[in-house]
N, C-alpha and C positions, 0 to 999 in steps of 0.2 A: 677729699685729702687734706692731713693734718701737714703746717705748713708752720716751721720755726726759721723765726730772721732775724739773728742778730740778737737772741737773749743772754742777759747779763745778768746779773744778780750777786750781791756781797753782802758779807755776815762781819758786824763789829769791822769794817774796814778791809776784810778780806775777800778779795772776788775768789768768787767758786766758780761761777759761769761767766764767760769770757765771748760772747759774740759767737752761740752756739746756732749753727743752722743746717736742718735737715728737713726732709720731708717724709711721711709714712702716708704709703699709696694703696690705694683702697685694692682689697683682697689679694693682701701679700703681709708675710709676718715680717715681722723688721726688729734683727735683734740689735739691742743697747746693750754695750761691753763697755768695762771699764772699772779700774779699780779702788776698790773702798774710798770712799771722799771723793770720787773722779766729778761727782754732781749729777749722776742718772737720779736718783731719789728726788733731788731737787727740781731738775728738769721736768721732771713726772710732776709733780705738786705746781709747776706754774702752769703746766697743761692745765691741768685739772684746777686753777684757778684757787687751791688750798696757798697758793705764793703769789706775790704780785713780782712781776720782772723789774727789773734796775731801767733796762732798756730792751729793746726789740719789740717783734710782737709774736701773737701765735694767732694762726689764721687756721679755720676751718671752711671748706668749701670759698675759699679765695674772699672771706669777712672775717673782721675779728671776731674772735667768741665770745658770747656773749654767756648770761646764765642759764639760759634757754636751750643752747646750745650745749651748754657743760650738762643738763639734767642727759642727755640721752645715750650720754657717752659711758662704759662701764671700766670700774675703777679696782682693781684689786691692790693695798696698800703692803708696803714689805712686813709693817706692823699690824699681824693680822686685827681687826674690828668687829667679829661678831658677837654674839651673846651666851656665853657658855651655861648658862643654863633654862636656854630656849631648845624647844624642842625645833627639829631642821625645816619641816616644811611649812611651821606656821612662823619661822626666822625669814625663809625666801619669801611668803605670801606677805609679810609686813612690809620688806623691802621695795617687792615689786609695788605693791601699793605706796609709797613714797612717790616713787615715781610715775603714779598716774594710772598703771594698770588696774583693771576692772577686778573685783572679788574673785571671779569665776573664773576669768581669764590667768591671775595669778596663781590660783591652786591649780589649773592643770600645768599649766608653765614651773611649777617648784617641781611636781609630782613627777613631769615626765625628765627633767634635768636630774633628779636627786636618782630615778632609776638608769639614765644614761651616763652617772659616771658610778654604777654599783651600790648607791644606796636607799634602793628602794624597799627595802625589808628593812631600811633603820630610821626612815622620815619622822615617826614619832619618838625616836630617842633626844633626847638632850644632849647639845654640839658636847658638852665635856665627858663625854661617855666614848667618845672616840677619840681613835688612837691620832697623830700628829698629823700624819697622811691622810685620810679622810678628812680630819676639821680641812686642809688645804682644799679637798677638792669642791665642799660645800663652801668655802670661798669663792672659788671658781664660779662657782653656782648663782652666787650671790651677784657677782660681777657680771651673769650674762642674764639673770632673772627678767628684766624689761627689753630683750632684745636690741641692745645697745648697737649704734650706728661708729664705735670706735670704740674699740679696746684697749688699755694701758695696764700692764700685769708688772709689778716690779717683785721680782724675783719669786715668780708663778710656781718653780720646780726645786726649789731650795727644801731639802731635808728628803726629798721624794725617795719612796723607791723607783726600780727601773719600770714597774709594772704599772705603777700609779703615772709615772713622765707620760710612757705609751698612752693611755687613755688622755692623760690633759693633752697631749699633744696632737689626736689626732680632733677633742672639741675646738681647740683652736684653729687648727685647720679648715674645719667644718665652714666657725665662724669666716676664715678669709673666702672660702669659696662662694660666701656668698653674698662677697662683695665689702666685707666692713675691713678697714685697718687694723693692723695688730699691732700693736708696740709693745715688746716686752723685756723686761732687764735679766741678763742672768751669767753668777760667775761659770758657769757649767760650757766651755766653749767648745766641746765635742757636742755637746747637745747643740749648744746655739750653732755651728756647723752645716748641722743635719739637718735640722730642719727649717732655720729661717732663709727666705727668698732675699732680704738685705740684711744689710750690716750696719749700723753706726758706733765708732771705736770713740770713747771720750778719753782725754786725758787732761790733768792740768786744767780742768774748766775750758777747754775745745775741742771740739772734733776733729782728730788727726789721722783718720779714715772713715770712707766709705763708699757703698756700692753693694753689687751684689759680691756675695763669695766666691763667684767664680772670676770676677774681675778684678778682686781683689788679690787673690791667691796667684793671678797671671799677671796682673802688672808686678809684682813684689816678687816674682820668680825670678828674675835676673836670667841670666845664662849660666846654672848651673845642673850637671848632667853626669850620670850616673853610668857608669861601663863596667860591664865583665867579659871579661874577655878567655878567651881557650889556654891564656899562658899567665904567668906573671906578671903584673900593670906596674911594675915598677919603672919602664922605660918611659913612662907617660911623663916622669920628674924631667927627661930629656929633652920633650918638645918645645921648643921658641912661643913663644906666645898662649901659655896655658898653665894655670895656677893649680896646680895638684893640692887637693886639701885633705884629703884621705889616701889611703892604701891598702889593701886587706887584701893579699895573694891575686887574685885573677879579677877582684872587685878596686873601683876606684871612683872618688867622687873629685871631680873637675871643674874649674870653672874658668869662661871662656871671658876674652873682651867683649864679644858682642853674641848673642843669637844666631846671625845670621855665618858665623863659623862653625856651626855645626857639623856640616856637609864634610868642610876639610877635615876636621879633626875623625868623622867616622870613616872615612877614607885610607886618613893613614891608619888607623886600626885594624880597618880591614886589610891593608896591604901587610899585614904583619901578621894574620891569623886571623882565627873566628873570633866573632863577635856575636855573644851569645845576647845582651842586653845593650841596648843607648838610651836613655831615656830623658827628657828636661825633668827636674827636680821642681814641683810645684811643692811651694810651702805649706804647711798647717795652718790653722786659724793662730792655733796656740803661738806659732813663731811669727805669723803678723803682727798679731798682738805685742808681743814683746817687742820686735823691733818697733813698733811706733808710738809706745808708750816710754820710751826711754826718755 
């Protein structure tokens, strides 16, 4: 397990990270979400040892991370860093060798990854001849080439078409299924909500929400309910103790003082006539993000 405990970092007197703490659990995809400048990339660079924290500690399996532990990590930076004039398979073999993989195993692994990513027929092509989406696939292969024990990916889905997103997601899920903790950042909240197991939201240099997507959605749900009645729902405005947020003919969105009042409201509504729908409104991740990032 990767653990961050009270990480802080300043640049030119400006506090960028202020007590960042969260865990990345084995076998789980953890989404790392925040606006531009929130501190995501700085946090990832500290995990990888590219930057040093001013305070706090980063631990791997309960021990402070050292250089040898970081050699086993896989990293995909936001600023892609492969060699444009080098062919794909030689490039991946070279990177694997830097991680101590023997030549024969490196070639097998590189060829297998390129096949899995749909680039088997292009493994002898130079990187610069590929589309941006395919270059992104090679960058993921570079992070995976040495069978890392931890994956840290900075905006891995940026600029990708839906098919490539699905391919990348499948690869990350396979890595997680083998027990590897995966931390990735993304601005695509709908995608994060769909694929991640755990979520960390950062704003203003601090963690403002963390947990599973389901936990966060239910914690933030409040007591909002949607009703679809058999008649105009305007009469709900006259019911004491509820706040009517919206009415559109038979449809209404209301907020109760507490979730425990739901059956009381349902009973009142059924006493007036048919109730076609009565459901609690669970916010989407995008709504939670807007709320906690204010």
